[in-house]
DRENDO-1510 file (C-alpha; in Angstrom, 1 decimal, always signed):
<recs>
REC; n; res; u; v; w
REC; 1; MET; +247.1; -84.3; +326.9 .
REC; 2; SER; +247.5; -85.1; +323.2 .
REC; 3; ALA; +247.0; -82.4; +320.6 .
REC; 4; TRP; +245.4; -83.3; +317.2 .
REC; 5; ASN; +245.5; -82.2; +313.6 .
REC; 6; ILE; +241.9; -81.4; +312.5 .
REC; 7; ALA; +240.4; -80.5; +309.1 .
REC; 8; ILE; +237.1; -78.6; +308.5 .
REC; 9; VAL; +235.7; -79.4; +305.1 .
REC; 10; GLY; +233.3; -76.6; +304.2 .
REC; 11; ALA; +235.2; -74.2; +306.4 .
REC; 12; THR; +233.7; -71.0; +304.9 .
REC; 13; GLY; +230.1; -72.1; +305.1 .
REC; 14; GLN; +227.8; -71.4; +308.0 .
REC; 15; VAL; +228.5; -74.4; +310.2 .
REC; 16; GLY; +232.2; -74.4; +309.1 .
REC; 17; SER; +232.6; -70.8; +310.3 .
REC; 18; ALA; +230.8; -71.6; +313.5 .
REC; 19; LEU; +233.2; -74.6; +314.1 .
REC; 20; VAL; +236.2; -72.3; +313.6 .
REC; 21; GLU; +234.7; -69.9; +316.2 .
REC; 22; LEU; +233.9; -72.6; +318.8 .
REC; 23; LEU; +237.2; -74.4; +318.4 .
REC; 24; GLN; +238.9; -71.0; +318.8 .
REC; 25; GLU; +237.0; -70.4; +322.0 .
REC; 26; HIS; +237.4; -73.9; +323.6 .
REC; 27; CYS; +240.4; -75.7; +322.2 .
REC; 28; VAL; +243.3; -73.4; +321.2 .
REC; 29; GLN; +246.6; -74.0; +323.0 .
REC; 30; THR; +246.9; -70.8; +325.0 .
REC; 31; ASP; +247.0; -70.6; +328.8 .
REC; 32; GLU; +243.6; -69.0; +328.8 .
REC; 33; ALA; +242.1; -71.5; +326.3 .
REC; 34; GLN; +243.6; -74.4; +328.3 .
REC; 35; THR; +241.7; -73.1; +331.3 .
REC; 36; ASN; +238.5; -72.9; +329.2 .
REC; 37; SER; +239.2; -76.3; +327.7 .
REC; 38; ALA; +239.4; -77.9; +331.1 .
REC; 39; GLN; +236.0; -76.6; +331.8 .
REC; 40; LYS; +234.4; -77.4; +328.5 .
REC; 41; HIS; +236.3; -79.6; +326.1 .
REC; 42; ASN; +239.1; -82.0; +326.8 .
REC; 43; PHE; +241.1; -82.0; +323.6 .
REC; 44; GLN; +243.6; -79.6; +322.0 .
REC; 45; ILE; +244.4; -78.7; +318.5 .
REC; 46; GLU; +247.9; -78.9; +317.1 .
REC; 47; ASN; +247.1; -77.8; +313.5 .
REC; 48; LEU; +243.8; -76.8; +312.0 .
REC; 49; TYR; +243.3; -77.2; +308.2 .
REC; 50; LEU; +240.5; -75.3; +306.5 .
REC; 51; VAL; +239.2; -77.0; +303.3 .
REC; 52; GLY; +236.8; -75.7; +300.8 .
REC; 53; SER; +235.8; -75.7; +297.1 .
REC; 54; ASP; +237.8; -74.1; +294.4 .
REC; 55; ASN; +235.6; -71.0; +294.8 .
REC; 56; SER; +236.8; -70.5; +298.4 .
REC; 57; ALA; +240.3; -71.8; +298.1 .
REC; 58; GLY; +242.9; -69.2; +298.8 .
REC; 59; GLU; +240.7; -67.2; +301.2 .
REC; 60; PHE; +242.1; -66.4; +304.7 .
REC; 61; VAL; +240.4; -67.2; +308.0 .
REC; 62; ARG; +241.7; -66.0; +311.3 .
REC; 63; PHE; +242.4; -68.7; +313.9 .
REC; 64; ALA; +244.6; -68.6; +317.0 .
REC; 65; GLY; +246.2; -65.4; +316.0 .
REC; 66; LYS; +247.1; -66.6; +312.5 .
REC; 67; ASN; +245.7; -66.3; +309.0 .
REC; 68; LEU; +244.9; -69.8; +307.8 .
REC; 69; THR; +244.6; -70.3; +304.0 .
REC; 70; VAL; +241.6; -72.3; +302.8 .
REC; 71; ILE; +242.8; -75.3; +300.8 .
REC; 72; ASP; +241.1; -76.7; +297.7 .
REC; 73; SER; +239.5; -80.0; +298.7 .
REC; 74; ALA; +241.0; -81.6; +295.5 .
REC; 75; GLN; +244.5; -80.6; +296.7 .
REC; 76; MET; +244.2; -81.6; +300.4 .
REC; 77; ASP; +246.7; -84.0; +301.8 .
REC; 78; TRP; +244.5; -86.0; +304.2 .
REC; 79; SER; +247.4; -87.9; +305.7 .
REC; 80; GLN; +248.2; -84.8; +307.7 .
REC; 81; CYS; +244.9; -85.1; +309.7 .
REC; 82; HIS; +243.8; -87.2; +312.5 .
REC; 83; PHE; +240.2; -86.1; +312.2 .
REC; 84; ALA; +238.1; -84.2; +309.6 .
REC; 85; PHE; +234.7; -82.5; +310.1 .
REC; 86; PHE; +232.7; -82.7; +306.9 .
REC; 87; VAL; +230.1; -79.9; +306.8 .
REC; 88; ALA; +230.0; -79.1; +303.0 .
REC; 89; GLY; +227.1; -81.2; +301.8 .
REC; 90; ALA; +226.4; -84.7; +300.7 .
REC; 91; LYS; +228.1; -84.5; +297.3 .
REC; 92; THR; +231.4; -83.4; +298.9 .
REC; 93; SER; +231.2; -86.2; +301.5 .
REC; 94; GLU; +230.4; -88.7; +298.8 .
REC; 95; LYS; +233.5; -87.5; +296.8 .
REC; 96; TYR; +236.1; -87.0; +299.5 .
REC; 97; ALA; +235.2; -88.8; +302.7 .
REC; 98; GLN; +236.5; -92.2; +301.5 .
REC; 99; VAL; +239.7; -90.5; +300.2 .
REC; 100; ALA; +240.3; -89.1; +303.7 .
REC; 101; THR; +239.7; -92.3; +305.5 .
REC; 102; ASP; +242.0; -94.2; +303.1 .
REC; 103; SER; +244.7; -91.8; +304.2 .
REC; 104; GLY; +244.1; -92.7; +307.9 .
REC; 105; CYS; +241.9; -89.8; +308.8 .
REC; 106; VAL; +238.7; -90.3; +310.9 .
REC; 107; VAL; +235.8; -88.5; +309.3 .
REC; 108; ILE; +232.9; -87.0; +311.4 .
REC; 109; ASP; +230.2; -86.3; +308.8 .
REC; 110; ALA; +227.2; -83.9; +309.2 .
REC; 111; SER; +226.1; -84.0; +305.6 .
REC; 112; GLY; +223.6; -86.8; +306.0 .
REC; 113; TYR; +225.2; -88.8; +303.3 .
REC; 114; PHE; +226.2; -91.6; +305.6 .
REC; 115; ALA; +223.4; -91.2; +308.1 .
REC; 116; THR; +221.3; -94.3; +307.2 .
REC; 117; GLN; +224.0; -96.5; +305.9 .
REC; 118; ASP; +224.0; -99.7; +308.0 .
REC; 119; HIS; +227.7; -100.0; +308.5 .
REC; 120; ILE; +228.2; -96.4; +309.6 .
REC; 121; PRO; +227.5; -95.4; +313.2 .
REC; 122; LEU; +225.0; -92.6; +313.6 .
REC; 123; ILE; +225.2; -90.5; +316.8 .
REC; 124; VAL; +223.3; -87.9; +318.7 .
REC; 125; PRO; +226.0; -87.0; +321.3 .
REC; 126; LYS; +225.1; -88.0; +324.9 .
REC; 127; VAL; +222.1; -90.0; +323.6 .
REC; 128; ASN; +223.8; -93.0; +322.1 .
REC; 129; ASN; +227.6; -92.6; +322.6 .
REC; 130; ASN; +228.1; -96.3; +322.7 .
REC; 131; VAL; +227.8; -96.5; +318.9 .
REC; 132; LEU; +231.3; -94.9; +318.6 .
REC; 133; THR; +232.7; -98.3; +319.4 .
REC; 134; GLU; +231.9; -99.0; +315.7 .
REC; 135; TYR; +233.8; -96.1; +314.2 .
REC; 136; ARG; +236.7; -98.3; +313.0 .
REC; 137; ASN; +234.3; -100.1; +310.6 .
REC; 138; ASP; +235.1; -97.4; +308.0 .
REC; 139; ASN; +236.7; -94.6; +310.1 .
REC; 140; ILE; +233.5; -92.7; +309.6 .
REC; 141; VAL; +231.0; -91.4; +312.1 .
REC; 142; ALA; +227.8; -89.8; +311.0 .
REC; 143; VAL; +226.1; -87.1; +313.2 .
REC; 144; ALA; +222.3; -87.0; +313.0 .
REC; 145; SER; +220.5; -84.1; +311.4 .
REC; 146; ALA; +219.7; -80.9; +313.3 .
REC; 147; THR; +216.0; -81.8; +313.6 .
REC; 148; VAL; +216.9; -85.3; +315.0 .
REC; 149; CYS; +219.5; -84.1; +317.4 .
REC; 150; GLN; +217.2; -81.5; +318.9 .
REC; 151; LEU; +214.3; -83.9; +319.2 .
REC; 152; LEU; +216.2; -86.8; +320.7 .
REC; 153; ARG; +218.3; -84.8; +323.2 .
REC; 154; CYS; +215.0; -83.4; +324.6 .
REC; 155; VAL; +213.3; -86.7; +324.7 .
REC; 156; ALA; +216.3; -88.4; +326.3 .
REC; 157; SER; +216.3; -85.7; +329.0 .
REC; 158; LEU; +212.6; -86.5; +329.8 .
REC; 159; THR; +212.4; -90.3; +329.8 .
REC; 160; ASP; +214.1; -93.6; +329.2 .
REC; 161; THR; +214.2; -93.9; +325.4 .
REC; 162; GLU; +213.8; -97.7; +325.6 .
REC; 163; LEU; +210.2; -97.1; +327.0 .
REC; 164; LEU; +209.0; -94.9; +324.0 .
REC; 165; THR; +205.9; -96.1; +322.3 .
REC; 166; ASN; +205.3; -93.1; +320.0 .
REC; 167; LEU; +206.9; -89.9; +318.8 .
REC; 168; HIS; +205.4; -87.0; +316.9 .
REC; 169; ALA; +207.4; -83.9; +315.9 .
REC; 170; THR; +206.5; -80.7; +314.1 .
REC; 171; SER; +209.6; -78.8; +313.1 .
REC; 172; PHE; +209.6; -75.2; +312.0 .
REC; 173; ILE; +212.6; -75.0; +309.7 .
REC; 174; PRO; +214.6; -71.7; +309.4 .
REC; 175; ALA; +216.0; -70.6; +306.1 .
REC; 176; SER; +219.6; -71.2; +307.4 .
REC; 177; LEU; +219.0; -74.9; +307.3 .
REC; 178; TYR; +219.4; -74.5; +303.6 .
REC; 179; GLY; +222.7; -72.8; +304.1 .
REC; 180; LYS; +223.7; -69.3; +303.0 .
REC; 181; PRO; +221.6; -69.5; +299.9 .
REC; 182; GLY; +218.5; -69.9; +302.0 .
REC; 183; VAL; +219.3; -66.9; +304.2 .
REC; 184; ASP; +220.1; -64.8; +301.1 .
REC; 185; GLU; +216.9; -65.7; +299.3 .
REC; 186; LEU; +214.7; -65.0; +302.4 .
REC; 187; ALA; +216.5; -61.6; +302.8 .
REC; 188; GLY; +216.1; -60.7; +299.1 .
REC; 189; GLN; +212.5; -61.7; +299.0 .
REC; 190; SER; +211.7; -59.7; +302.1 .
REC; 191; ALA; +213.4; -56.6; +300.8 .
REC; 192; ARG; +211.7; -56.8; +297.4 .
REC; 193; LEU; +208.2; -57.3; +298.9 .
REC; 194; LEU; +208.7; -54.4; +301.3 .
REC; 195; ASN; +209.6; -52.2; +298.4 .
REC; 196; GLY; +206.5; -53.3; +296.4 .
REC; 197; MET; +208.5; -55.5; +294.0 .
REC; 198; PRO; +207.7; -59.1; +292.9 .
REC; 199; VAL; +210.0; -61.9; +294.3 .
REC; 200; ASP; +212.1; -64.4; +292.6 .
REC; 201; ASN; +212.0; -68.1; +293.7 .
REC; 202; GLU; +215.2; -69.9; +293.0 .
REC; 203; LEU; +216.0; -72.1; +296.0 .
REC; 204; PHE; +212.4; -72.4; +297.3 .
REC; 205; ASP; +209.5; -73.6; +295.2 .
REC; 206; LYS; +207.3; -70.7; +296.4 .
REC; 207; GLN; +207.7; -67.4; +298.1 .
REC; 208; LEU; +209.1; -67.9; +301.6 .
REC; 209; ALA; +209.0; -64.3; +302.9 .
REC; 210; PHE; +205.8; -63.6; +305.0 .
REC; 211; ASN; +204.7; -67.2; +304.2 .
REC; 212; LEU; +204.9; -70.8; +305.3 .
REC; 213; LEU; +206.1; -73.7; +303.2 .
REC; 214; PRO; +205.0; -77.1; +304.2 .
REC; 215; ILE; +207.5; -79.8; +303.2 .
REC; 216; SER; +206.0; -82.7; +301.2 .
REC; 217; HIS; +206.1; -86.1; +302.9 .
REC; 218; GLU; +207.4; -87.4; +299.5 .
REC; 219; ARG; +210.6; -85.3; +299.7 .
REC; 220; ASP; +213.6; -87.6; +299.9 .
REC; 221; ASP; +216.6; -85.5; +300.7 .
REC; 222; VAL; +218.9; -86.5; +303.5 .
REC; 223; ALA; +218.3; -83.5; +305.8 .
REC; 224; LEU; +214.6; -82.8; +305.8 .
REC; 225; GLY; +212.9; -85.7; +304.0 .
REC; 226; GLU; +210.3; -87.4; +306.3 .
REC; 227; LYS; +211.6; -90.9; +305.6 .
REC; 228; SER; +215.2; -89.9; +306.2 .
REC; 229; GLN; +214.4; -88.3; +309.6 .
REC; 230; ILE; +212.3; -91.3; +310.7 .
REC; 231; ASN; +215.1; -93.7; +309.7 .
REC; 232; GLN; +217.6; -91.6; +311.6 .
REC; 233; ILE; +215.5; -91.5; +314.8 .
REC; 234; ARG; +214.9; -95.3; +314.7 .
REC; 235; LYS; +218.6; -96.0; +314.0 .
REC; 236; VAL; +219.8; -93.8; +316.9 .
REC; 237; LEU; +217.3; -95.3; +319.3 .
REC; 238; ASN; +218.0; -98.8; +317.9 .
REC; 239; ASN; +214.2; -99.3; +317.6 .
REC; 240; TYR; +213.2; -99.9; +314.0 .
REC; 241; ASP; +209.5; -100.5; +314.9 .
REC; 242; LEU; +208.9; -97.3; +316.8 .
REC; 243; PRO; +205.9; -95.4; +315.5 .
REC; 244; VAL; +207.2; -91.9; +314.4 .
REC; 245; SER; +205.3; -89.1; +312.6 .
REC; 246; ILE; +207.1; -86.0; +311.2 .
REC; 247; GLU; +205.7; -82.7; +310.0 .
REC; 248; SER; +208.1; -80.0; +308.7 .
REC; 249; VAL; +207.3; -76.4; +307.7 .
REC; 250; VAL; +209.8; -73.9; +306.4 .
REC; 251; VAL; +209.2; -70.6; +308.1 .
REC; 252; PRO; +210.3; -67.0; +307.3 .
REC; 253; VAL; +212.9; -67.1; +310.1 .
REC; 254; PHE; +216.7; -66.8; +309.4 .
REC; 255; TYR; +218.1; -68.7; +312.3 .
REC; 256; GLY; +216.8; -71.0; +315.0 .
REC; 257; LEU; +215.0; -74.4; +314.8 .
REC; 258; ALA; +211.8; -74.7; +316.8 .
REC; 259; GLN; +209.9; -77.9; +317.4 .
REC; 260; ALA; +206.5; -78.9; +318.9 .
REC; 261; ILE; +206.8; -82.5; +320.3 .
REC; 262; ASN; +204.5; -85.1; +321.6 .
REC; 263; VAL; +206.0; -88.2; +323.3 .
REC; 264; SER; +204.4; -91.4; +324.5 .
REC; 265; SER; +206.0; -93.9; +326.9 .
REC; 266; SER; +204.9; -97.3; +328.1 .
REC; 267; LEU; +205.1; -96.0; +331.7 .
REC; 268; PRO; +204.0; -92.7; +333.3 .
REC; 269; ILE; +206.7; -90.0; +332.7 .
REC; 270; GLU; +208.0; -88.5; +335.9 .
REC; 271; LEU; +210.1; -85.5; +335.3 .
REC; 272; ASP; +213.6; -85.5; +336.7 .
REC; 273; MET; +215.0; -82.0; +336.5 .
REC; 274; ALA; +218.5; -83.2; +337.1 .
REC; 275; ARG; +218.6; -85.0; +333.8 .
REC; 276; PHE; +218.1; -81.9; +331.6 .
REC; 277; GLY; +221.6; -80.5; +332.2 .
REC; 278; GLU; +223.2; -83.8; +331.2 .
REC; 279; TYR; +221.7; -83.4; +327.7 .
REC; 280; GLY; +222.3; -79.7; +327.1 .
REC; 281; VAL; +218.7; -78.8; +327.7 .
REC; 282; GLU; +217.5; -75.8; +329.7 .
REC; 283; VAL; +213.9; -75.8; +330.9 .
REC; 284; GLN; +212.4; -72.3; +330.9 .
REC; 285; GLU; +209.4; -71.9; +333.1 .
REC; 286; GLY; +207.1; -69.0; +332.5 .
REC; 287; ASN; +208.9; -68.1; +329.3 .
REC; 288; LEU; +208.2; -69.3; +325.8 .
REC; 289; PRO; +211.4; -69.0; +323.8 .
REC; 290; THR; +211.4; -68.1; +320.1 .
REC; 291; PRO; +214.1; -68.2; +317.5 .
REC; 292; VAL; +214.4; -64.4; +317.5 .
REC; 293; THR; +214.7; -64.1; +321.3 .
REC; 294; GLU; +217.0; -67.1; +321.9 .
REC; 295; VAL; +219.3; -67.3; +318.9 .
REC; 296; SER; +221.4; -64.2; +319.4 .
REC; 297; ALA; +225.0; -63.1; +319.9 .
REC; 298; GLU; +224.2; -62.6; +323.6 .
REC; 299; SER; +223.5; -66.3; +324.1 .
REC; 300; GLU; +226.8; -67.4; +322.3 .
REC; 301; SER; +228.4; -68.6; +325.5 .
REC; 302; GLN; +225.2; -70.4; +326.7 .
REC; 303; LEU; +224.5; -72.7; +323.9 .
REC; 304; THR; +221.6; -75.0; +325.0 .
REC; 305; ILE; +218.3; -76.2; +323.8 .
REC; 306; LYS; +215.6; -74.1; +325.3 .
REC; 307; LEU; +212.6; -76.3; +326.4 .
REC; 308; SER; +209.3; -74.9; +327.6 .
REC; 309; ASN; +205.5; -75.4; +327.7 .
REC; 310; LEU; +206.2; -78.8; +329.2 .
REC; 311; ARG; +203.2; -80.7; +330.4 .
REC; 312; HIS; +201.5; -84.1; +330.4 .
REC; 313; SER; +198.7; -84.6; +327.9 .
REC; 314; TYR; +195.4; -84.2; +329.7 .
REC; 315; GLY; +194.5; -87.4; +331.5 .
REC; 316; HIS; +197.5; -89.3; +330.0 .
REC; 317; TYR; +200.6; -89.4; +332.3 .
REC; 318; GLU; +202.3; -91.6; +329.7 .
REC; 319; GLN; +202.3; -88.7; +327.3 .
REC; 320; ILE; +204.1; -85.4; +327.4 .
REC; 321; GLN; +204.2; -82.4; +325.2 .
REC; 322; PHE; +206.7; -79.5; +324.9 .
REC; 323; TRP; +208.1; -76.7; +322.8 .
REC; 324; SER; +211.8; -76.3; +322.1 .
REC; 325; VAL; +214.2; -73.9; +320.3 .
REC; 326; ALA; +217.9; -74.2; +319.5 .
REC; 327; ASP; +220.5; -72.5; +317.4 .
REC; 328; ASN; +220.7; -74.7; +314.4 .
REC; 329; VAL; +224.1; -73.4; +313.2 .
REC; 330; ARG; +226.2; -73.2; +316.4 .
REC; 331; TYR; +224.5; -75.7; +318.7 .
REC; 332; LEU; +222.9; -78.3; +316.4 .
REC; 333; GLY; +225.6; -77.8; +313.8 .
REC; 334; ALA; +229.0; -77.0; +315.2 .
REC; 335; LEU; +228.7; -78.1; +318.8 .
REC; 336; MET; +227.3; -81.5; +318.0 .
REC; 337; LEU; +230.4; -82.2; +316.0 .
REC; 338; ILE; +232.8; -81.0; +318.6 .
REC; 339; GLU; +231.0; -83.0; +321.3 .
REC; 340; THR; +231.2; -86.1; +319.1 .
REC; 341; LEU; +235.0; -85.7; +318.7 .
REC; 342; GLU; +235.4; -85.1; +322.4 .
REC; 343; ILE; +233.6; -88.3; +323.3 .
REC; 344; LEU; +235.5; -90.2; +320.6 .
REC; 345; ILE; +238.9; -89.0; +321.9 .
REC; 346; ASN; +238.2; -89.4; +325.6 .
REC; 347; ASP; +236.3; -92.7; +325.6 .
REC; 348; TYR; +237.1; -94.7; +322.4 .
REC; 349; LEU; +240.7; -94.0; +321.3 .
</recs>
């Protein structure tokens, strides 16, 4: 089995740190890790390069028994890397992804910058793996946003996506989808309010603590904008006429993305329980998962999408409704990237 040189751009951020942890758990070349790798991921790491901004450059991160130094992105020698995970935001991807690919590195991007560019393949792992045949177009693969990955992995586990006639999703967005600044602002607001002090709104337009913030349909950012999410869904499904409606609400929750979904198909939807495991979805009967109960350290080795409240719409067997919860940092962030790389290495190289 080949071993690869991999870079993580944004290594000290939330998803970058989760990537380091999961790669440490699954892919390090030790006897124990090789056993785990055979069970979970079928690639190994020769060298891991941690890349960050000038603010984080020089920091040390523990990996495989060594202290790795974070490299300034402006100083990175991309020719050393076979692959690079970009998880540092759209501006960083815009500035450095092409530099990396020009040096022969394959970029797997989670920033959203490339998500709707026609010539760049957009993947939800296990839903449309075949698009990876196009990765050589620019040596770039885009991974869909957290909201789209969670939605489409659940939908694909329920029915043939080619039969879809309508999708409606309401997403309850945790503060961590805004990165560490979102978590810090929610924590600070909560502490101030509990101590009878007024809050400051810097990242969010209005107070988030003990409140709900609906996201305007006119918002145009790559991660949570309605148009961007719809375009990603249609691109992944290769169905540019599919009716899709999106509602997004930022909630005072630190971690864990929750969604309420309604799906319509051209044929009655018959549930095949064997399909769920193929897509990393766990059906929970008699239990309604929540971000607080499901996104915890105890569930770290059991990363799945928790799906519940599954039922046909009354009188409509072509429609199905459900509720789902997933860890937006480790599962929808880090694990989607690792699975994409695994598929690329095993099936397309």
